[in-house]
C-alpha positions, 0 to 999 in steps of 0.5 A, a space after each residue: 193106678 194102671 193106665 186104661 187099655 184102649 183098642 182101635 182097629 182099622 185097615 191103615 192102608 195108606 197112612 195119613 193125618 186122620 190115622 195119626 189124629 185117631 191114634 193121638 186121641 186114643 192115647 189121651 184115653 190110655 195105652 193104645 193097642 192098634 189092631 190091623 185088619 188082615 188083607 182077606 178081611 179087608 177084601 171081605 168087608 170093603 169089597 176091594 183089596 188093600 194096597 199095602 200088605 198087612 205086615 207092612 201096615 203093621 210095621 208102619 203103625 208100630 212106629 207111630 207115636 202114641 202106639 203102645 202095641 200094634 197087632 194083626 187082627 184075627 182072620 175071619 168075619 168075627 172082628 170082635 174076637 180079637 177085642 174079646 182076646 184083648 179085653 180092653 177098657 175102651 174100644 174107640 171106633 173111628 169116625 168113618 167106621 160104619 158099625 153102631 156103638 150100641 150094637 158093638 157094646 151089646 155084642 161085647 156085653 153078650 161075650 161077658 166083656 165090660 169094655 166101653 165102646 166109644 166113637 171119635 166123632 170128629 174127622 180130621 180135616 186140617 189137611 186135604 189129604 187126610 183119608 186113604 180115598 182122597 190120597 188114592 183119588 189125588 194120585 190117580 188124577 195126577 197120573 191121569 194128567 201126566 199120561 194125557 200130556 
């Protein structure tokens, strides 16, 4: 029996334990392909630029245990076009990704895909710096403290 193909997607700007947790949970479901958001798509979606360029983020994610393949996403606002190209068995959304499972499932069905959309509901909280935002805030506060001394 062939392993299920699982796709996860995201920015993966500053790698942290939450990313490792998402990948390891996805790997329990099958072979993991990670789609790395392109810089321009992150700017459009989040309203701010990435810190780490896409090719560097891709290089880092490719090296992580549990990742079978990592690729850059397509350019443009249609984030599901790459999912359509890959046609995975499962699309696993992260716990802090804003899109609705039902909405994504419906949109993929409209494209003729039978991909099952799931969400990892559990945030990884074992370590305090398990999100890009927390890492940036901590770095900012440490820098601010050094400057004010």
